[in-house]
Backbone as CSV, one residue per row, in Angstrom:
resi,resn,N_x,N_y,N_z,CA_x,CA_y,CA_z,C_x,C_y,C_z
1,UNK,-72.996,-55.359,125.461,-72.563,-54.137,126.463,-73.198,-54.400,127.723
2,UNK,-72.083,-54.134,129.127,-72.817,-54.048,130.352,-73.847,-52.832,130.546
3,UNK,-75.228,-52.824,130.921,-75.857,-51.873,131.025,-75.201,-50.991,132.293
4,UNK,-75.654,-49.642,132.397,-75.339,-48.519,133.390,-75.564,-49.612,134.639
5,UNK,-75.369,-50.034,135.918,-75.854,-50.244,137.189,-76.474,-49.159,137.680
6,UNK,-76.551,-47.928,137.423,-76.969,-46.735,138.210,-78.498,-46.146,137.588
7,UNK,-78.799,-47.085,136.497,-80.151,-46.613,135.394,-79.826,-45.605,134.666
8,UNK,-80.620,-44.375,134.649,-80.429,-43.317,134.348,-79.523,-42.430,134.725
9,UNK,-78.817,-41.440,133.659,-78.470,-40.485,134.462,-78.746,-39.140,134.367
10,UNK,-78.686,-38.959,135.626,-79.018,-37.650,135.751,-78.417,-36.002,135.550
11,UNK,-78.502,-35.084,135.120,-77.638,-34.147,134.523,-77.514,-33.560,136.033
12,UNK,-76.224,-32.863,135.941,-75.802,-32.105,136.962,-77.319,-30.683,137.178
13,UNK,-77.669,-30.566,136.021,-78.547,-29.202,136.015,-79.785,-29.560,136.476
14,UNK,-80.382,-31.002,136.547,-81.651,-31.549,136.533,-81.588,-31.843,138.127
15,UNK,-80.650,-32.226,138.309,-80.214,-32.443,139.786,-80.012,-31.312,140.928
16,UNK,-79.746,-29.936,140.657,-79.740,-29.075,140.927,-81.436,-28.354,141.028
17,UNK,-81.835,-28.936,139.854,-83.606,-28.506,139.955,-83.983,-29.191,140.927
18,UNK,-84.127,-30.756,141.047,-84.099,-31.683,141.888,-83.820,-31.010,143.619
19,UNK,-83.057,-30.372,143.877,-82.527,-30.592,145.453,-83.414,-28.984,145.489
20,UNK,-84.292,-28.215,144.646,-84.963,-27.334,145.282,-86.403,-27.658,146.022
21,UNK,-86.489,-29.242,145.821,-87.955,-29.500,146.034,-87.617,-30.316,147.818
22,UNK,-88.911,-30.265,148.506,-88.774,-29.921,150.200,-88.109,-31.766,150.290
23,UNK,-88.866,-32.375,149.773,-88.350,-33.932,150.242,-87.368,-34.369,149.668
24,UNK,-86.505,-33.482,148.985,-85.533,-34.099,148.063,-84.139,-33.620,149.172
25,UNK,-83.271,-35.215,149.627,-82.435,-34.540,150.928,-80.724,-35.237,150.349
26,UNK,-80.737,-35.937,149.195,-79.358,-36.463,148.896,-79.572,-37.553,147.787
27,UNK,-78.767,-37.349,147.208,-78.435,-38.558,146.023,-76.860,-39.072,146.026
28,UNK,-76.916,-40.147,145.729,-75.618,-41.316,145.626,-75.536,-41.058,143.587
29,UNK,-74.732,-40.446,143.479,-74.136,-40.102,142.270,-72.824,-40.741,142.112
30,UNK,-72.710,-42.323,141.566,-71.689,-42.873,141.010,-71.624,-42.629,139.325
31,UNK,-70.728,-41.227,139.480,-70.393,-41.182,138.014,-69.082,-40.559,137.946
32,UNK,-68.901,-40.587,136.569,-67.533,-39.501,136.605,-67.010,-38.280,137.106
33,UNK,-65.943,-38.550,138.115,-65.659,-37.104,138.788,-66.354,-35.776,138.419
34,UNK,-65.709,-35.617,137.044,-66.246,-33.822,136.423,-67.410,-33.989,136.910
35,UNK,-68.685,-35.321,136.686,-69.983,-34.942,137.068,-70.362,-34.974,138.987
36,UNK,-69.504,-35.886,139.301,-69.832,-35.737,140.708,-69.451,-34.513,141.210
37,UNK,-68.443,-33.815,140.863,-68.089,-32.455,141.547,-69.388,-31.548,140.734
38,UNK,-69.448,-31.491,139.731,-70.676,-30.187,139.217,-72.183,-30.594,140.059
39,UNK,-72.367,-31.490,140.605,-73.219,-31.615,141.168,-73.089,-31.217,142.870
40,UNK,-72.208,-31.480,143.079,-71.700,-31.045,144.668,-71.636,-29.473,144.506
41,UNK,-71.065,-28.893,143.439,-71.101,-27.399,143.571,-72.342,-26.786,143.228
42,UNK,-73.427,-27.197,142.410,-74.158,-26.814,142.088,-75.568,-26.697,142.983
43,UNK,-75.271,-28.046,144.232,-76.337,-28.084,145.418,-76.037,-29.166,146.572
44,UNK,-74.693,-28.846,146.512,-74.024,-29.543,147.832,-74.371,-28.673,149.229
45,UNK,-74.999,-27.776,148.672,-75.025,-26.798,149.831,-76.754,-27.073,150.230
46,UNK,-77.411,-27.754,149.866,-78.782,-27.929,149.577,-79.653,-29.244,150.028
47,UNK,-78.381,-30.499,149.352,-78.787,-31.469,149.621,-77.033,-32.330,149.925
48,UNK,-77.586,-33.366,150.524,-76.222,-34.404,150.373,-75.807,-34.999,149.294
49,UNK,-74.498,-35.033,148.920,-74.181,-35.747,147.713,-73.118,-36.588,147.817
50,UNK,-73.568,-37.856,147.231,-72.643,-38.912,147.585,-72.485,-39.693,146.448
51,UNK,-70.726,-39.899,146.462,-70.008,-40.916,145.395,-69.832,-41.902,146.166
52,UNK,-69.900,-43.270,145.859,-69.867,-44.373,146.321,-68.608,-45.095,146.564
53,UNK,-67.505,-44.615,145.730,-66.588,-44.816,146.284,-65.681,-44.431,146.894
54,UNK,-65.553,-45.617,148.026,-64.519,-45.408,149.004,-62.950,-44.785,149.280
55,UNK,-62.400,-45.204,148.150,-61.608,-44.877,147.412,-60.911,-43.286,147.494
56,UNK,-62.270,-43.077,146.881,-62.391,-40.859,146.773,-63.124,-40.472,148.042
57,UNK,-63.352,-41.457,149.002,-64.117,-40.686,150.043,-63.209,-39.742,150.828
58,UNK,-62.128,-39.728,151.048,-61.452,-39.043,152.091,-60.882,-37.603,151.222
59,UNK,-60.734,-37.404,149.799,-60.504,-36.690,149.483,-61.640,-35.331,149.227
60,UNK,-62.808,-36.399,148.603,-64.107,-35.615,148.358,-64.482,-34.766,149.789
61,UNK,-64.022,-35.645,150.562,-64.775,-35.001,151.944,-63.863,-33.722,152.265
62,UNK,-62.444,-33.777,151.953,-61.450,-32.792,152.432,-61.662,-32.032,151.760
63,UNK,-61.619,-32.082,150.249,-61.499,-31.015,149.661,-62.163,-30.269,148.562
64,UNK,-63.700,-30.971,148.667,-64.902,-30.497,148.259,-66.035,-30.667,148.981
65,UNK,-66.223,-30.737,150.291,-67.176,-30.925,151.050,-68.284,-31.966,151.208
66,UNK,-68.160,-32.907,150.451,-68.989,-33.592,150.941,-68.879,-34.556,152.416
67,UNK,-70.370,-34.330,152.431,-70.321,-34.797,154.302,-71.071,-36.245,154.415
68,UNK,-71.480,-37.510,153.216,-71.448,-38.742,153.587,-70.484,-39.647,152.395
69,UNK,-70.334,-40.777,153.001,-70.020,-42.245,152.126,-70.771,-43.206,152.358
70,UNK,-71.566,-43.361,151.701,-72.658,-43.939,151.726,-73.267,-45.162,150.437
71,UNK,-73.772,-46.120,150.595,-74.178,-46.625,149.356,-73.130,-47.797,149.393
72,UNK,-72.113,-47.892,149.889,-70.768,-48.938,149.171,-70.984,-49.904,150.288
73,UNK,-70.743,-51.033,149.651,-69.962,-52.356,150.442,-68.955,-52.565,151.163
74,UNK,-68.417,-51.602,150.666,-66.959,-51.472,151.296,-66.694,-51.326,153.037
75,UNK,-67.766,-50.621,153.439,-67.895,-50.578,154.486,-67.871,-51.164,155.664
76,UNK,-68.654,-52.448,154.857,-68.620,-53.728,155.765,-68.220,-54.515,155.147
77,UNK,-67.163,-54.320,154.173,-66.431,-55.485,153.479,-64.923,-55.447,154.105
78,UNK,-64.520,-53.782,154.272,-63.528,-53.200,155.097,-63.574,-53.435,156.369
79,UNK,-64.236,-53.587,157.103,-64.407,-53.044,158.643,-65.081,-54.109,159.270
80,UNK,-64.481,-54.294,160.784,-65.490,-55.208,162.053,-65.866,-54.392,163.220
81,UNK,-66.037,-54.919,163.769,-66.641,-54.344,164.965,-65.293,-53.892,165.712
82,UNK,-64.296,-54.406,165.675,-62.944,-54.258,166.437,-62.133,-53.587,165.742
83,UNK,-62.436,-53.278,164.174,-60.941,-52.261,163.581,-62.170,-51.779,162.450
84,UNK,-62.227,-50.481,162.340,-62.947,-49.677,161.721,-62.070,-48.612,160.926
85,UNK,-61.269,-49.075,160.229,-60.353,-48.172,159.700,-61.303,-46.892,158.365
86,UNK,-62.318,-47.208,157.872,-62.929,-45.857,157.373,-62.983,-45.046,158.185
87,UNK,-64.041,-44.969,159.463,-64.480,-44.430,160.620,-63.338,-43.897,160.927
88,UNK,-62.389,-44.772,161.236,-60.879,-43.924,162.187,-60.537,-42.908,161.046
89,UNK,-60.020,-42.977,159.389,-59.255,-42.041,158.864,-60.744,-40.789,158.820
90,UNK,-61.719,-41.044,158.909,-62.607,-40.233,158.455,-62.467,-39.367,159.994
91,UNK,-62.337,-39.772,161.137,-62.356,-39.059,162.341,-61.374,-38.053,162.607
92,UNK,-59.863,-38.913,162.041,-58.752,-38.442,162.146,-59.063,-37.093,161.132
93,UNK,-59.291,-37.143,160.232,-59.315,-36.176,159.326,-60.304,-34.934,159.578
94,UNK,-61.337,-35.284,160.356,-61.827,-34.546,160.951,-61.553,-33.285,162.135
95,UNK,-60.506,-34.649,162.622,-59.763,-33.789,164.030,-58.357,-32.533,163.367
96,UNK,-58.314,-32.792,162.192,-57.135,-32.145,161.161,-55.759,-32.784,161.088
97,UNK,-55.825,-33.982,161.534,-54.782,-34.696,161.997,-54.753,-35.597,160.108
98,UNK,-54.442,-34.421,159.196,-54.452,-35.143,157.998,-53.279,-36.057,157.213
99,UNK,-52.322,-35.822,157.586,-51.431,-36.905,158.006,-51.553,-38.488,158.074
100,UNK,-52.036,-38.618,159.051,-52.318,-39.946,159.935,-54.047,-40.074,159.187
101,UNK,-54.477,-39.509,158.741,-55.665,-39.870,158.169,-55.158,-40.615,156.511
102,UNK,-54.367,-40.029,155.866,-54.101,-40.335,154.641,-53.274,-41.617,154.891
103,UNK,-52.416,-42.043,156.047,-52.168,-43.038,156.216,-53.101,-44.002,156.686
104,UNK,-53.976,-43.916,157.277,-54.708,-45.026,157.614,-55.630,-45.353,156.016
105,UNK,-55.720,-44.176,155.293,-56.330,-44.315,154.286,-55.540,-45.602,153.288
106,UNK,-54.307,-45.221,153.304,-53.089,-46.375,152.330,-53.438,-47.476,152.792
107,UNK,-53.722,-48.083,154.134,-53.271,-49.208,154.425,-54.770,-49.809,154.119
108,UNK,-55.820,-49.578,153.408,-56.629,-50.032,152.780,-56.083,-50.854,151.254
109,UNK,-55.237,-50.321,150.718,-55.369,-50.386,149.208,-55.190,-52.144,149.074
110,UNK,-55.128,-53.038,149.970,-55.194,-54.219,149.787,-56.582,-54.769,149.403
111,UNK,-57.248,-53.802,150.545,-58.886,-54.452,150.384,-59.652,-53.465,148.912
112,UNK,-58.814,-52.831,148.741,-59.398,-52.015,147.419,-58.811,-52.985,146.282
113,UNK,-58.199,-53.819,146.399,-57.475,-54.533,145.291,-58.462,-55.975,145.490
114,UNK,-59.082,-56.207,146.578,-59.762,-57.510,146.387,-61.032,-56.910,146.087
115,UNK,-61.536,-56.047,146.541,-62.846,-55.360,146.040,-62.823,-55.446,144.541
116,UNK,-61.837,-54.706,144.029,-61.897,-54.539,142.502,-62.114,-56.286,142.167
117,UNK,-60.942,-57.031,142.597,-61.108,-58.099,142.080,-62.681,-59.229,141.998
118,UNK,-63.210,-58.874,143.526,-64.616,-59.752,143.685,-65.750,-59.240,143.266
119,UNK,-65.592,-57.325,143.638,-67.254,-56.799,143.561,-66.893,-55.992,141.936
120,UNK,-65.983,-55.091,141.957,-65.933,-54.307,140.584,-65.848,-54.810,139.448
121,UNK,-64.978,-55.706,139.623,-64.869,-56.348,137.768,-65.751,-57.079,137.634
122,UNK,-66.416,-58.745,138.331,-68.049,-58.922,138.512,-69.029,-58.009,138.089
123,UNK,-69.116,-56.899,138.536,-70.092,-56.085,138.461,-70.103,-55.730,137.180
124,UNK,-69.033,-55.187,136.371,-68.865,-54.314,135.410,-68.554,-55.586,134.191
125,UNK,-68.001,-57.020,133.980,-67.740,-57.344,133.109,-68.972,-58.761,133.104
126,UNK,-69.646,-58.992,134.162,-70.122,-60.331,134.056,-71.854,-60.137,133.888
127,UNK,-72.965,-60.641,133.594,-74.073,-60.630,133.879,-74.502,-59.552,133.383
128,UNK,-73.931,-58.517,132.591,-74.428,-57.297,132.341,-74.750,-56.195,132.746
129,UNK,-73.787,-56.046,133.736,-73.940,-54.865,135.055,-74.458,-55.437,136.332
130,UNK,-75.052,-56.918,136.730,-75.884,-57.338,137.710,-74.933,-57.408,138.935
131,UNK,-75.354,-56.767,140.240,-74.595,-56.803,141.733,-74.033,-57.974,141.575
132,UNK,-72.942,-58.349,142.115,-72.564,-59.676,142.408,-72.719,-60.195,143.801
133,UNK,-74.303,-60.534,143.922,-74.534,-60.674,145.413,-73.616,-61.863,145.739
134,UNK,-73.233,-62.942,145.140,-72.688,-64.043,145.353,-71.358,-63.962,145.629
135,UNK,-70.892,-63.085,145.270,-69.460,-62.546,145.866,-69.517,-61.670,147.141
136,UNK,-70.755,-60.783,147.467,-71.206,-60.132,148.161,-70.992,-61.002,149.650
137,UNK,-72.173,-61.942,149.434,-72.809,-62.991,150.633,-71.677,-63.798,151.089
138,UNK,-70.812,-64.060,149.979,-69.663,-65.134,150.663,-68.606,-64.296,151.211
139,UNK,-68.318,-62.915,150.829,-67.527,-62.141,151.684,-67.881,-62.047,152.671
140,UNK,-69.039,-61.816,153.468,-69.862,-61.017,154.323,-69.735,-62.519,155.362
141,UNK,-69.972,-63.683,154.494,-69.754,-64.555,155.340,-68.952,-65.241,155.852
142,UNK,-67.824,-65.095,155.279,-66.153,-65.330,155.427,-66.070,-64.318,156.603
143,UNK,-66.841,-63.115,156.635,-66.296,-62.473,157.971,-66.953,-62.617,158.908
144,UNK,-68.117,-63.420,158.937,-69.086,-63.895,160.284,-69.951,-63.503,160.102
145,UNK,-70.517,-62.571,159.064,-71.887,-61.671,159.203,-72.896,-62.610,157.605
146,UNK,-73.118,-64.078,158.191,-73.965,-64.493,156.907,-75.116,-63.973,156.737
147,UNK,-75.311,-64.169,155.197,-76.477,-63.267,154.508,-77.423,-64.019,153.813
148,UNK,-76.799,-65.769,154.236,-78.245,-66.272,153.625,-78.115,-66.871,152.314
149,UNK,-78.146,-68.134,151.924,-77.836,-68.190,150.176,-78.305,-67.083,149.020
150,UNK,-77.728,-67.262,148.118,-78.235,-66.617,147.078,-79.734,-67.251,146.189
151,UNK,-80.485,-66.385,146.011,-81.888,-66.598,145.251,-81.656,-66.720,143.856
152,UNK,-82.072,-68.416,143.783,-82.491,-68.038,142.115,-82.849,-67.107,141.577
153,UNK,-82.207,-66.521,140.593,-81.843,-67.378,139.479,-80.079,-67.777,139.564
154,UNK,-79.792,-66.730,140.450,-78.476,-66.953,140.969,-77.835,-67.936,141.314
155,UNK,-76.402,-68.032,141.474,-75.809,-69.594,142.300,-74.856,-69.076,142.993
156,UNK,-74.488,-69.853,143.986,-73.445,-69.823,144.952,-72.263,-69.583,144.522
157,UNK,-70.765,-69.051,144.638,-69.869,-69.138,144.288,-69.519,-70.238,144.026
158,UNK,-68.891,-70.720,142.887,-68.198,-72.316,142.686,-67.030,-72.674,143.727
159,UNK,-67.204,-73.914,144.005,-65.816,-74.364,145.106,-64.691,-73.557,145.231
160,UNK,-63.888,-73.555,144.101,-62.728,-73.034,143.849,-62.183,-71.500,143.725
161,UNK,-63.734,-70.908,143.477,-63.612,-69.270,143.717,-63.713,-68.612,144.943
162,UNK,-64.487,-69.831,145.689,-64.777,-69.215,147.023,-63.614,-69.926,147.932
163,UNK,-63.008,-70.596,147.352,-61.752,-71.090,148.170,-60.402,-69.907,147.849
164,UNK,-60.466,-69.037,146.606,-59.688,-68.221,146.401,-60.114,-66.725,146.971
165,UNK,-61.464,-66.614,147.327,-62.035,-65.483,148.045,-61.565,-65.690,149.596
166,UNK,-61.555,-66.617,149.957,-61.181,-67.104,151.260,-60.006,-66.577,151.759
167,UNK,-58.952,-67.143,150.593,-57.476,-67.311,150.856,-57.384,-65.537,150.785
168,UNK,-58.446,-64.398,150.266,-57.914,-63.354,150.088,-58.690,-62.644,151.145
169,UNK,-59.301,-62.918,151.943,-60.206,-62.217,153.052,-59.112,-62.847,154.088
170,UNK,-58.821,-63.864,154.048,-57.390,-64.451,155.273,-56.384,-63.379,155.284
171,UNK,-56.306,-62.957,154.246,-54.979,-62.409,153.760,-54.801,-60.858,154.256
172,UNK,-56.136,-60.668,154.195,-56.427,-59.231,154.615,-56.926,-59.059,156.579
173,UNK,-56.990,-60.362,156.834,-56.934,-60.224,158.154,-58.925,-60.171,158.757
174,UNK,-59.299,-60.271,157.945,-61.079,-60.299,157.904,-62.003,-61.932,158.033
175,UNK,-60.880,-62.488,157.879,-61.524,-64.205,158.011,-61.905,-64.411,159.460
176,UNK,-63.545,-64.589,159.694,-63.724,-64.683,160.892,-63.551,-66.089,161.537
177,UNK,-62.697,-66.193,162.727,-62.306,-67.086,163.357,-62.870,-68.880,163.204
178,UNK,-63.901,-68.330,162.740,-64.859,-69.989,162.730,-64.660,-70.294,161.518
179,UNK,-64.390,-69.454,160.562,-64.507,-69.700,158.766,-63.331,-70.317,158.807
180,UNK,-61.840,-70.326,159.393,-60.992,-70.961,158.971,-60.708,-71.655,158.104
181,UNK,-60.057,-72.254,157.293,-60.000,-73.640,156.445,-59.509,-74.396,157.238
182,UNK,-60.048,-75.807,156.740,-59.468,-76.704,158.019,-58.225,-77.427,157.379
């Protein structure tokens, strides 16, 4: 059975107590929705509460007062210097242009499917919950952001998986020009 990738689950009540400590300023809380909202409701006025799911960010920001999206590779994987849709839909929402924000948010569905395939599914099913470092490094490398080789005991993506990932990244319009298949 895969281990929890977040280590120890802290109750909303304990997080609220910890929020009273001066040096505690935030928490990444990748837990079920009821837990995330309970934490936000109990101490979101004292610390920054984050859920690392990009897909949920806009709703959490608009409807529940979440202040930040952090600690998700989606920010780097879905965006380029020239096209920052997460930043764009967040800015549109903050300007009150909600229909436009949701429209931009919807354009990322193909990205989310690729993220599910290459990041979430391996994370939750392979290596007992280990972060899919080979997939992450390969995706970033295909975007033109090389991360260097994976370190032992991890291994790079097999050739066919790298070819499949390349196809997916190219379909998303994220493949760096110098990474195009020959």
